[in-house]
C-alpha positions as CSV (number, residue, x, y, z in Angstrom):
1,M,26.2,53.2,75.0
2,R,27.0,50.1,72.9
3,S,30.4,49.4,74.6
4,K,28.7,49.5,78.0
5,S,26.3,46.8,76.9
6,K,29.1,44.7,75.6
7,I,31.1,45.1,78.8
8,F,28.0,44.1,80.8
9,H,27.5,41.0,78.7
10,V,31.1,39.9,79.0
11,F,31.0,40.5,82.8
12,K,27.7,38.6,83.1
13,F,29.2,35.7,81.0
14,L,32.3,35.6,83.2
15,L,30.3,35.7,86.4
16,L,28.0,32.9,85.3
17,G,31.1,30.9,84.3
18,L,32.6,31.4,87.7
19,I,29.4,30.4,89.4
20,F,29.2,27.3,87.2
21,L,32.8,26.2,87.9
22,T,32.3,26.8,91.7
23,A,29.1,24.7,91.7
24,L,30.8,22.0,89.7
25,G,33.8,21.9,92.0
26,F,31.8,21.7,95.2
27,G,29.3,19.2,93.7
28,V,32.1,16.9,92.5
29,R,33.9,17.2,95.9
30,E,30.8,16.4,97.9
31,L,29.9,13.4,95.7
32,W,33.4,12.1,95.8
33,N,33.7,12.6,99.6
34,C,30.3,11.0,100.2
35,L,30.9,7.9,98.0
36,I,34.6,7.1,97.4
37,P,36.0,6.9,100.9
38,D,33.2,4.7,102.2
39,L,32.9,2.4,99.1
40,F,36.6,2.1,98.0
41,H,38.5,3.4,101.0
42,G,39.8,6.3,98.8
43,P,41.0,9.7,99.9
44,V,39.0,12.7,100.8
45,I,39.6,15.5,98.2
46,T,39.5,19.3,98.3
47,F,37.7,21.7,96.0
48,W,40.7,22.2,93.8
49,Q,41.3,18.5,93.5
50,A,37.7,18.1,92.4
51,L,38.1,20.7,89.7
52,G,41.3,18.9,88.6
53,L,39.4,15.7,88.4
54,C,36.8,17.4,86.1
55,L,39.5,18.7,83.9
56,L,41.2,15.3,83.7
57,G,37.9,13.7,82.8
58,K,37.4,16.2,80.0
59,L,40.9,15.7,78.7
60,L,40.5,11.9,78.7
61,F,36.9,11.6,77.5
62,G,36.3,14.6,75.3
63,W,34.9,18.1,75.5
64,H,31.6,17.9,73.7
65,G,29.7,14.8,74.9
66,G,29.7,13.2,71.5
67,G,27.7,15.8,69.7
68,H,30.3,16.2,66.9
69,K,31.0,12.5,66.6
70,F,28.2,12.0,64.1
71,G,28.6,15.2,62.1
72,P,26.1,18.0,61.6
73,R,23.3,15.8,60.3
74,G,22.7,13.8,63.5
75,P,23.4,10.3,64.8
76,D,21.2,8.5,62.2
77,A,23.0,10.1,59.2
78,W,25.7,7.4,59.1
79,R,23.0,4.7,58.8
80,Q,21.3,6.4,55.9
81,K,24.6,7.0,54.2
82,F,25.5,3.3,54.6
83,K,22.1,2.2,53.2
84,D,22.6,4.5,50.2
85,R,26.1,3.1,49.6
86,M,24.8,-0.5,49.8
87,Q,22.0,0.2,47.3
88,H,24.5,1.1,44.6
89,M,26.6,-2.1,45.1
90,T,26.2,-5.3,43.1
91,P,25.0,-8.4,45.0
92,E,28.6,-9.8,45.0
93,E,30.0,-6.5,46.5
94,K,27.2,-6.5,49.1
95,E,27.9,-10.1,50.1
96,K,31.7,-9.4,50.3
97,M,30.9,-6.3,52.5
98,R,28.6,-8.3,54.8
99,E,31.2,-11.1,55.3
100,R,34.0,-8.6,56.0
101,F,31.8,-6.7,58.4
102,K,30.7,-9.8,60.2
103,R,34.3,-11.0,60.5
104,C,35.4,-7.6,62.0
105,A,32.4,-6.8,64.1
106,G,31.0,-10.2,65.1
107,G,27.5,-10.0,66.6
108,R,27.9,-6.5,68.1
109,F,25.8,-4.8,65.4
110,A,22.5,-6.6,65.7
111,R,20.6,-3.7,64.1
112,W,22.7,-3.8,61.0
113,N,22.3,-7.6,60.8
114,D,18.5,-7.1,61.1
115,W,18.6,-4.7,58.3
116,N,20.5,-7.2,56.2
117,E,17.9,-9.9,56.9
118,E,15.1,-7.5,55.8
119,E,17.0,-6.8,52.6
120,K,17.5,-10.5,51.9
121,D,13.8,-11.1,52.6
122,D,12.8,-8.5,50.0
123,T,15.1,-9.9,47.3
124,Q,14.3,-13.6,47.8
125,T,10.9,-15.0,47.5
126,K,10.1,-17.8,49.9
127,P,7.8,-20.6,48.7
128,E,4.7,-21.1,50.7
129,T,4.4,-24.4,52.6
130,N,1.2,-25.9,53.7
131,I,1.6,-27.9,56.9
């Protein structure tokens, strides 16, 4: 009885996979044929060419949509790890790291720069001015 249940689940998995690939192929083909020939004067493609384009996209851009890029702890784990590492540095090491990071990254990481400014505000006291 147990082997029949396994066979049924395998068959169901294969059938659902085949349905998914068929829907994906026809969906990509229809989208391509509705958009690309009119917009860019590109060719009209077949179902098999659409599946080939999907495979090519996966080969070029990855298989998992970025889920494993950040590790098992999630996308904010790297930020917490970086903050922890910065807390254990001396002020000279922190300044050296900031300068090296600014030189390499420029202004692309505004959130990191905002965090730096908050840290500087906490460590330096500003005199009050009466205007």
